[in-house]
One Martini backbone bead per residue (centre of mass of N, CA, C, O) as a GRO file, in nm:
protein
  321
    1UNK     BB    1  18.621  16.056   1.013
    2UNK     BB    2  18.849  15.895   1.103
    3UNK     BB    3  19.205  15.924   1.211
    4UNK     BB    4  19.293  15.661   1.159
    5UNK     BB    5  19.482  15.465   0.953
    6UNK     BB    6  19.210  15.263   0.890
    7UNK     BB    7  18.924  15.424   0.955
    8UNK     BB    8  18.889  15.336   1.243
    9UNK     BB    9  18.731  15.258   1.564
   10UNK     BB   10  18.665  15.260   1.877
   11UNK     BB   11  18.435  15.221   2.120
   12UNK     BB   12  18.489  15.497   2.251
   13UNK     BB   13  18.473  15.673   1.995
   14UNK     BB   14  18.185  15.593   1.915
   15UNK     BB   15  18.047  15.685   2.172
   16UNK     BB   16  18.129  15.982   2.142
   17UNK     BB   17  18.001  16.040   1.864
   18UNK     BB   18  17.700  15.937   1.968
   19UNK     BB   19  17.642  15.995   2.281
   20UNK     BB   20  17.731  15.733   2.442
   21UNK     BB   21  17.792  15.451   2.594
   22UNK     BB   22  17.986  15.180   2.601
   23UNK     BB   23  17.768  14.987   2.699
   24UNK     BB   24  17.573  15.037   2.462
   25UNK     BB   25  17.754  14.941   2.233
   26UNK     BB   26  17.801  14.657   2.345
   27UNK     BB   27  17.508  14.564   2.344
   28UNK     BB   28  17.458  14.594   2.032
   29UNK     BB   29  17.683  14.408   1.951
   30UNK     BB   30  17.592  14.151   2.112
   31UNK     BB   31  17.302  14.162   1.950
   32UNK     BB   32  17.383  14.220   1.628
   33UNK     BB   33  17.333  14.537   1.539
   34UNK     BB   34  17.665  14.606   1.567
   35UNK     BB   35  17.901  14.562   1.371
   36UNK     BB   36  18.220  14.467   1.332
   37UNK     BB   37  18.506  14.512   1.147
   38UNK     BB   38  18.713  14.445   1.387
   39UNK     BB   39  19.018  14.349   1.550
   40UNK     BB   40  19.261  14.391   1.743
   41UNK     BB   41  19.545  14.256   1.863
   42UNK     BB   42  19.401  14.288   2.164
   43UNK     BB   43  19.071  14.251   2.102
   44UNK     BB   44  18.953  14.511   2.002
   45UNK     BB   45  18.713  14.699   1.892
   46UNK     BB   46  18.612  14.782   1.547
   47UNK     BB   47  18.485  15.063   1.354
   48UNK     BB   48  18.305  15.192   1.113
   49UNK     BB   49  18.169  15.486   1.006
   50UNK     BB   50  17.869  15.364   0.967
   51UNK     BB   51  17.813  15.311   1.272
   52UNK     BB   52  17.698  15.585   1.349
   53UNK     BB   53  17.435  15.571   1.183
   54UNK     BB   54  17.336  15.299   1.293
   55UNK     BB   55  17.324  15.387   1.589
   56UNK     BB   56  17.117  15.612   1.545
   57UNK     BB   57  16.892  15.427   1.441
   58UNK     BB   58  16.869  15.250   1.686
   59UNK     BB   59  16.793  15.475   1.886
   60UNK     BB   60  16.535  15.563   1.740
   61UNK     BB   61  16.385  15.292   1.751
   62UNK     BB   62  16.406  15.261   2.063
   63UNK     BB   63  16.257  15.532   2.121
   64UNK     BB   64  15.984  15.377   2.005
   65UNK     BB   65  15.986  15.085   2.144
   66UNK     BB   66  16.129  14.880   1.985
   67UNK     BB   67  16.216  14.584   1.934
   68UNK     BB   68  16.496  14.417   1.855
   69UNK     BB   69  16.371  14.248   1.625
   70UNK     BB   70  16.261  14.502   1.471
   71UNK     BB   71  16.526  14.647   1.434
   72UNK     BB   72  16.658  14.426   1.265
   73UNK     BB   73  16.452  14.429   1.031
   74UNK     BB   74  16.501  14.722   0.945
   75UNK     BB   75  16.808  14.703   0.893
   76UNK     BB   76  16.788  14.475   0.686
   77UNK     BB   77  16.600  14.632   0.488
   78UNK     BB   78  16.806  14.856   0.412
   79UNK     BB   79  16.997  14.645   0.251
   80UNK     BB   80  16.729  14.600   0.073
   81UNK     BB   81  16.623  14.755  -0.211
   82UNK     BB   82  16.379  14.591  -0.296
   83UNK     BB   83  16.214  14.595  -0.028
   84UNK     BB   84  16.288  14.778   0.184
   85UNK     BB   85  16.229  14.968   0.482
   86UNK     BB   86  15.945  15.084   0.479
   87UNK     BB   87  15.759  14.833   0.525
   88UNK     BB   88  15.902  14.733   0.777
   89UNK     BB   89  15.858  14.987   0.947
   90UNK     BB   90  15.552  14.997   0.928
   91UNK     BB   91  15.501  14.724   1.064
   92UNK     BB   92  15.646  14.786   1.331
   93UNK     BB   93  15.478  15.036   1.408
   94UNK     BB   94  15.200  14.904   1.396
   95UNK     BB   95  15.257  14.693   1.614
   96UNK     BB   96  15.323  14.897   1.841
   97UNK     BB   97  15.050  15.044   1.836
   98UNK     BB   98  14.881  14.805   1.919
   99UNK     BB   99  15.024  14.751   2.187
  100UNK     BB  100  14.982  15.036   2.303
  101UNK     BB  101  14.675  15.029   2.303
  102UNK     BB  102  14.654  14.800   2.510
  103UNK     BB  103  14.811  14.940   2.736
  104UNK     BB  104  14.625  15.190   2.761
  105UNK     BB  105  14.366  15.038   2.823
  106UNK     BB  106  14.472  14.913   3.085
  107UNK     BB  107  14.537  15.181   3.230
  108UNK     BB  108  14.253  15.305   3.221
  109UNK     BB  109  14.117  15.077   3.377
  110UNK     BB  110  14.291  15.095   3.635
  111UNK     BB  111  14.229  15.385   3.703
  112UNK     BB  112  13.921  15.350   3.737
  113UNK     BB  113  13.943  15.128   3.955
  114UNK     BB  114  14.096  15.298   4.165
  115UNK     BB  115  13.880  15.518   4.190
  116UNK     BB  116  13.657  15.335   4.284
  117UNK     BB  117  13.797  15.253   4.549
  118UNK     BB  118  13.865  15.540   4.659
  119UNK     BB  119  13.549  15.659   4.648
  120UNK     BB  120  13.454  15.462   4.840
  121UNK     BB  121  13.358  15.344   5.111
  122UNK     BB  122  13.549  15.193   5.343
  123UNK     BB  123  13.351  14.944   5.398
  124UNK     BB  124  13.359  14.866   5.063
  125UNK     BB  125  13.650  14.814   4.953
  126UNK     BB  126  13.701  14.510   4.974
  127UNK     BB  127  13.463  14.417   4.793
  128UNK     BB  128  13.537  14.592   4.544
  129UNK     BB  129  13.818  14.477   4.499
  130UNK     BB  130  13.725  14.188   4.440
  131UNK     BB  131  13.547  14.253   4.200
  132UNK     BB  132  13.764  14.402   4.012
  133UNK     BB  133  13.997  14.182   4.049
  134UNK     BB  134  13.840  13.957   3.862
  135UNK     BB  135  13.924  14.159   3.636
  136UNK     BB  136  14.069  14.230   3.370
  137UNK     BB  137  14.334  14.441   3.205
  138UNK     BB  138  14.151  14.445   2.997
  139UNK     BB  139  13.859  14.308   2.958
  140UNK     BB  140  13.686  14.015   2.902
  141UNK     BB  141  13.413  13.867   2.695
  142UNK     BB  142  13.406  13.555   2.721
  143UNK     BB  143  13.205  13.501   2.957
  144UNK     BB  144  12.962  13.624   2.808
  145UNK     BB  145  12.961  13.432   2.567
  146UNK     BB  146  12.924  13.170   2.731
  147UNK     BB  147  12.653  13.241   2.850
  148UNK     BB  148  12.500  13.259   2.573
  149UNK     BB  149  12.561  12.970   2.468
  150UNK     BB  150  12.381  12.846   2.698
  151UNK     BB  151  12.112  13.006   2.625
  152UNK     BB  152  12.100  12.921   2.356
  153UNK     BB  153  12.014  12.733   2.121
  154UNK     BB  154  12.075  12.447   1.998
  155UNK     BB  155  12.225  12.433   1.685
  156UNK     BB  156  12.294  12.705   1.620
  157UNK     BB  157  12.407  12.894   1.395
  158UNK     BB  158  12.703  13.057   1.386
  159UNK     BB  159  12.605  13.321   1.254
  160UNK     BB  160  12.373  13.375   1.455
  161UNK     BB  161  12.546  13.384   1.707
  162UNK     BB  162  12.732  13.617   1.625
  163UNK     BB  163  12.510  13.829   1.589
  164UNK     BB  164  12.406  13.818   1.878
  165UNK     BB  165  12.672  13.880   2.032
  166UNK     BB  166  12.712  14.167   1.919
  167UNK     BB  167  12.448  14.270   2.078
  168UNK     BB  168  12.489  14.132   2.382
  169UNK     BB  169  12.800  14.212   2.394
  170UNK     BB  170  12.976  14.431   2.561
  171UNK     BB  171  13.213  14.668   2.516
  172UNK     BB  172  13.470  14.797   2.650
  173UNK     BB  173  13.560  15.091   2.727
  174UNK     BB  174  13.835  15.285   2.660
  175UNK     BB  175  13.725  15.528   2.870
  176UNK     BB  176  13.648  15.463   3.168
  177UNK     BB  177  13.437  15.482   3.418
  178UNK     BB  178  13.391  15.378   3.728
  179UNK     BB  179  13.094  15.285   3.676
  180UNK     BB  180  13.171  15.093   3.438
  181UNK     BB  181  13.355  14.907   3.592
  182UNK     BB  182  13.143  14.812   3.792
  183UNK     BB  183  12.940  14.699   3.586
  184UNK     BB  184  13.132  14.492   3.457
  185UNK     BB  185  13.201  14.336   3.716
  186UNK     BB  186  12.907  14.254   3.771
  187UNK     BB  187  12.868  14.109   3.503
  188UNK     BB  188  13.084  13.897   3.547
  189UNK     BB  189  12.956  13.781   3.807
  190UNK     BB  190  12.686  13.699   3.678
  191UNK     BB  191  12.804  13.494   3.448
  192UNK     BB  192  12.986  13.312   3.671
  193UNK     BB  193  12.755  13.198   3.786
  194UNK     BB  194  12.522  13.003   3.835
  195UNK     BB  195  12.253  12.903   3.699
  196UNK     BB  196  12.028  13.092   3.792
  197UNK     BB  197  11.894  13.260   4.062
  198UNK     BB  198  11.937  12.983   4.255
  199UNK     BB  199  12.195  12.817   4.126
  200UNK     BB  200  11.988  12.661   3.935
  201UNK     BB  201  11.909  12.523   3.653
  202UNK     BB  202  11.820  12.629   3.358
  203UNK     BB  203  11.925  12.852   3.110
  204UNK     BB  204  11.715  12.783   2.910
  205UNK     BB  205  11.448  12.872   2.765
  206UNK     BB  206  11.146  12.728   2.695
  207UNK     BB  207  11.090  12.889   2.426
  208UNK     BB  208  11.360  12.739   2.287
  209UNK     BB  209  11.285  12.461   2.300
  210UNK     BB  210  11.314  12.238   2.019
  211UNK     BB  211  11.486  12.399   1.836
  212UNK     BB  212  11.625  12.402   1.556
  213UNK     BB  213  11.848  12.536   1.352
  214UNK     BB  214  11.649  12.684   1.167
  215UNK     BB  215  11.455  12.795   1.386
  216UNK     BB  216  11.667  12.960   1.538
  217UNK     BB  217  11.735  13.153   1.308
  218UNK     BB  218  11.451  13.264   1.274
  219UNK     BB  219  11.405  13.367   1.557
  220UNK     BB  220  11.660  13.569   1.578
  221UNK     BB  221  11.598  13.734   1.330
  222UNK     BB  222  11.317  13.833   1.425
  223UNK     BB  223  11.405  13.956   1.696
  224UNK     BB  224  11.604  14.164   1.589
  225UNK     BB  225  11.392  14.325   1.433
  226UNK     BB  226  11.203  14.383   1.674
  227UNK     BB  227  11.414  14.527   1.852
  228UNK     BB  228  11.466  14.758   1.656
  229UNK     BB  229  11.177  14.872   1.660
  230UNK     BB  230  11.156  14.909   1.967
  231UNK     BB  231  11.400  15.097   1.998
  232UNK     BB  232  11.276  15.330   1.837
  233UNK     BB  233  11.035  15.372   2.027
  234UNK     BB  234  11.202  15.427   2.285
  235UNK     BB  235  11.350  15.683   2.176
  236UNK     BB  236  11.056  15.831   2.149
  237UNK     BB  237  10.888  15.740   2.419
  238UNK     BB  238  10.721  15.494   2.382
  239UNK     BB  239  10.478  15.296   2.472
  240UNK     BB  240  10.367  14.997   2.516
  241UNK     BB  241  10.244  14.856   2.200
  242UNK     BB  242  10.083  14.770   1.951
  243UNK     BB  243  10.249  14.654   1.642
  244UNK     BB  244  10.506  14.595   1.439
  245UNK     BB  245  10.697  14.488   1.656
  246UNK     BB  246  10.502  14.276   1.779
  247UNK     BB  247  10.444  14.119   1.523
  248UNK     BB  248  10.739  14.024   1.481
  249UNK     BB  249  10.773  13.884   1.751
  250UNK     BB  250  10.545  13.673   1.722
  251UNK     BB  251  10.629  13.554   1.445
  252UNK     BB  252  10.896  13.429   1.537
  253UNK     BB  253  10.759  13.215   1.722
  254UNK     BB  254  10.558  13.093   1.523
  255UNK     BB  255  10.773  12.987   1.325
  256UNK     BB  256  10.916  12.800   1.530
  257UNK     BB  257  10.634  12.633   1.598
  258UNK     BB  258  10.458  12.601   1.333
  259UNK     BB  259  10.262  12.855   1.329
  260UNK     BB  260  10.013  13.100   1.390
  261UNK     BB  261   9.895  13.397   1.427
  262UNK     BB  262   9.701  13.459   1.728
  263UNK     BB  263   9.524  13.520   2.002
  264UNK     BB  264   9.590  13.247   2.134
  265UNK     BB  265   9.899  13.254   2.093
  266UNK     BB  266   9.950  13.513   2.254
  267UNK     BB  267   9.856  13.403   2.522
  268UNK     BB  268  10.058  13.168   2.541
  269UNK     BB  269  10.320  13.331   2.503
  270UNK     BB  270  10.294  13.512   2.750
  271UNK     BB  271  10.315  13.275   2.951
  272UNK     BB  272  10.588  13.159   2.866
  273UNK     BB  273  10.762  13.418   2.901
  274UNK     BB  274  10.689  13.469   3.203
  275UNK     BB  275  10.828  13.177   3.292
  276UNK     BB  276  11.094  13.260   3.225
  277UNK     BB  277  11.394  13.340   3.267
  278UNK     BB  278  11.559  13.610   3.428
  279UNK     BB  279  11.798  13.887   3.301
  280UNK     BB  280  11.779  14.193   3.380
  281UNK     BB  281  12.055  14.251   3.508
  282UNK     BB  282  12.223  14.229   3.255
  283UNK     BB  283  12.088  14.475   3.105
  284UNK     BB  284  12.142  14.690   3.315
  285UNK     BB  285  12.453  14.665   3.303
  286UNK     BB  286  12.487  14.712   3.002
  287UNK     BB  287  12.375  15.000   3.002
  288UNK     BB  288  12.604  15.109   3.185
  289UNK     BB  289  12.848  15.041   3.004
  290UNK     BB  290  12.721  15.212   2.738
  291UNK     BB  291  12.705  15.472   2.865
  292UNK     BB  292  12.649  15.823   2.872
  293UNK     BB  293  12.691  16.124   2.986
  294UNK     BB  294  12.361  16.240   3.016
  295UNK     BB  295  12.228  16.018   2.864
  296UNK     BB  296  12.016  15.821   2.719
  297UNK     BB  297  11.928  15.516   2.739
  298UNK     BB  298  12.021  15.251   2.560
  299UNK     BB  299  11.892  15.016   2.392
  300UNK     BB  300  11.843  14.679   2.444
  301UNK     BB  301  11.755  14.365   2.398
  302UNK     BB  302  11.625  14.345   2.680
  303UNK     BB  303  11.451  14.608   2.683
  304UNK     BB  304  11.299  14.534   2.423
  305UNK     BB  305  11.177  14.273   2.526
  306UNK     BB  306  11.017  14.402   2.760
  307UNK     BB  307  10.850  14.592   2.586
  308UNK     BB  308  10.710  14.361   2.426
  309UNK     BB  309  10.583  14.217   2.666
  310UNK     BB  310  10.412  14.457   2.753
  311UNK     BB  311  10.257  14.478   2.485
  312UNK     BB  312  10.136  14.194   2.504
  313UNK     BB  313   9.987  14.234   2.772
  314UNK     BB  314   9.809  14.463   2.681
  315UNK     BB  315   9.659  14.304   2.462
  316UNK     BB  316   9.553  14.067   2.633
  317UNK     BB  317   9.390  14.242   2.834
  318UNK     BB  318   9.213  14.408   2.621
  319UNK     BB  319   9.122  14.129   2.435
  320UNK     BB  320   9.164  13.836   2.551
  321UNK     BB  321   9.381  13.759   2.294
   0.00000   0.00000   0.00000
């Protein structure tokens, strides 16, 4: 390919063949990606013909925004016929796709946050900017998980905690609307304030206290089933009323307390749950975060819980317990 007596070329000739600058060739050489065949008597770099193809490959890989370390791994894999470059390249591309997905999610979140600030009344912009600025992009759900770990019964089995957190902690939407960004920012502010509506007092509901590890697992397994049944009724537009969902709800608490379902227990339970701390705002904001444009609000664990409490109140009032 090269017309020199030794079949090699200078850095300038290689740059011209590849259609890049001398500075680019020098950078890749200094990075160890483009080995020199030798040096001239005057110390100038000399390259073999295969350097043109290698340089083309480097440029292609860098054009995909692969890091230098990944480019080196792919090039090294090409030289090993047993391992092959295919799997190395696939791994590098997959890694870059994951990173790019995170970057795009962050950009989409920032765009929606900027629109939120831009579209609000001028008098509210400073406060709204502080609110959304306290949340990372894309946002982390760790503060929400910490909130619930303080709320849940102590010594609750890890598997039961994980199952509950999957249902209770909303995931940030990949392509958020400004309203969803605002709801998540408010949710973040809600869970990072001191426990209790008045800034003090216990986080954990009294209805949960004293439950051991096994009882906690039984309680939340039963509640999850009851919430699912209540959610189905809510999607059908049914009003709170006694039925299978309420029976499962009451039985979950009865099993936790080591007693049996009875009219008297339902009356006592209704009083206990009515006196417990309320976090309705958490569930209202969660519903906004997971909402779809023009769609009916999707039931949450919180809205299902309130539906069941209303059903319990209806029964207690109508039957006197």
